[in-house]
C-alpha positions in Angstrom: -14.3 11.8 12.1 -10.5 12.3 12.0 -8.1 9.8 10.5 -5.7 8.4 13.0 -2.5 6.6 12.0 -0.5 4.1 14.1 2.1 1.5 13.8 0.7 -2.0 13.0 0.2 -4.5 15.7 0.4 -8.3 15.4 -3.4 -8.4 15.9 -3.8 -6.3 12.7 -2.5 -9.2 10.5 -6.0 -10.8 10.0 -7.4 -7.5 8.8 -4.4 -7.0 6.5 -4.9 -10.5 5.1 -8.6 -9.8 4.5 -7.7 -6.5 2.7 -5.2 -8.2 0.4 -7.6 -11.0 -0.3 -10.4 -8.5 -1.2 -8.0 -6.7 -3.6 -7.2 -10.0 -5.4 -10.8 -11.1 -5.6 -11.9 -7.7 -6.9 -9.1 -6.7 -9.3 -7.2 -9.9 -10.1 -9.5 -12.9 -9.5 -7.6 -14.9 -12.1 -4.5 -14.7 -9.8 -6.2 -15.8 -6.6 -4.9 -19.3 -6.6 -1.4 -18.2 -7.2 -1.7 -15.5 -4.5 -2.8 -18.1 -2.0 0.1 -20.4 -3.0 2.4 -17.4 -2.2 0.8 -16.6 1.1 4.0 -17.5 3.1 6.0 -15.0 0.9 3.4 -12.3 1.6 3.4 -13.0 5.4 7.2 -12.9 5.3 7.2 -9.5 3.6 4.7 -8.1 6.2 6.8 -9.4 9.1 10.2 -8.3 7.7 8.9 -4.8 7.1 6.6 -4.7 10.1 8.0 -1.3 11.4 7.0 0.1 8.0 3.4 -1.1 8.2 0.9 1.7 9.0 -2.7 1.3 10.1 -5.4 3.9 9.6 -8.3 4.2 12.0 -11.4 6.3 11.8 -12.9 6.3 15.3 -12.5 2.7 16.4 -12.9 1.4 12.8 -10.0 -0.2 10.9 -9.9 1.9 7.8 -6.9 0.7 5.9 -3.1 0.1 5.9 0.0 0.7 3.9 3.4 -0.9 3.7 6.6 0.2 2.1 10.0 -1.5 1.9 13.5 -0.5 1.0 14.4 -1.6 -2.5 18.0 -0.9 -3.7 18.2 2.9 -3.7 14.6 3.8 -3.3 11.5 3.1 -1.2 8.9 0.8 -2.7 5.2 1.1 -1.8 4.4 -2.6 -1.4 0.7 -2.2 -0.7 -1.9 0.3 0.3 -5.5 -0.6 1.0 -8.5 1.4 2.2 -11.6 -0.5 3.5 -14.5 0.1 1.0 -16.7 2.2 3.3 -13.8 4.6 4.0 -12.7 5.2 0.4 -12.6 8.7 -0.9 -12.3 10.2 2.6 -8.6 11.0 2.6 -7.5 7.7 4.2 -5.4 6.6 1.2 -3.7 9.9 0.9 -2.9 10.0 4.6 -1.4 6.5 4.4 0.6 7.4 1.2 2.0 10.5 2.8 2.9 8.7 6.0 4.9 6.1 3.9 6.7 8.9 2.0 7.5 10.8 5.3 8.7 7.6 6.9 10.9 6.7 3.9 12.3 10.2 3.7 13.1 10.0 7.4 15.1 6.9 6.7 17.1 8.6 4.0 15.2 7.6 0.8 14.7 10.4 -1.7 12.6 8.4 -4.2 9.5 6.3 -3.8 8.3 3.9 -6.4 5.1 1.9 -6.9 3.2 -0.1 -9.4 -0.5 -0.1 -10.1 -2.9 -1.7 -12.5 -3.9 0.7 -15.3 -7.6 0.3 -14.5 -7.2 0.9 -10.7 -8.6 4.3 -9.8 -5.9 4.7 -7.1 -3.6 5.8 -9.9 -5.3 9.2 -9.7 -4.5 9.5 -6.0 -0.8 8.8 -6.8 -0.8 11.4 -9.5 -2.4 13.9 -7.2 0.3 13.1 -4.6 3.0 14.0 -7.1 3.9 10.6 -8.6 4.6 10.5 -12.3 4.2 7.5 -14.6 7.6 6.1 -15.7 6.2 3.3 -18.0 4.8 -0.1 -17.9 6.3 -2.9 -15.9 5.7 -6.5 -15.1 2.2 -7.9 -15.8 1.2 -4.6 -17.5 1.3 -2.6 -14.3 2.0 1.1 -14.6 5.1 2.2 -12.7 5.2 5.4 -10.9 7.8 7.3 -8.9 8.1 10.5 -6.8 11.2 12.3 -5.7 11.4 14.0 -2.3 
């Protein structure tokens, strides 16, 4: 089935919350309590950048989402998540490219992101033309791509 992208709706917030929660539980369980304590900050970020929140659907299934935000002179990929049963089907790349296209349309020529060194998504970022610029906070790899 084809991947369909659309602007987020308020009714998508629970699915986004579940996606972020599943990421924390899978990749960073030691940070789950701190993540929950910062939930208001996360919600604020989602709401303040709502027009930059993209939803992926396959058929009628919620397949994933991505969110980018302006950050100084570049666009920052804040989060990207693909539901487990839709991984390795092009959803992540479609969401990533939609973010980059949207950011470029708003005048940004650079996109940055951070990813855990053990997260296989880093290979998708490299395939999409991102290059590693070093290691940032909490040992995350930092990547950037120029338009």
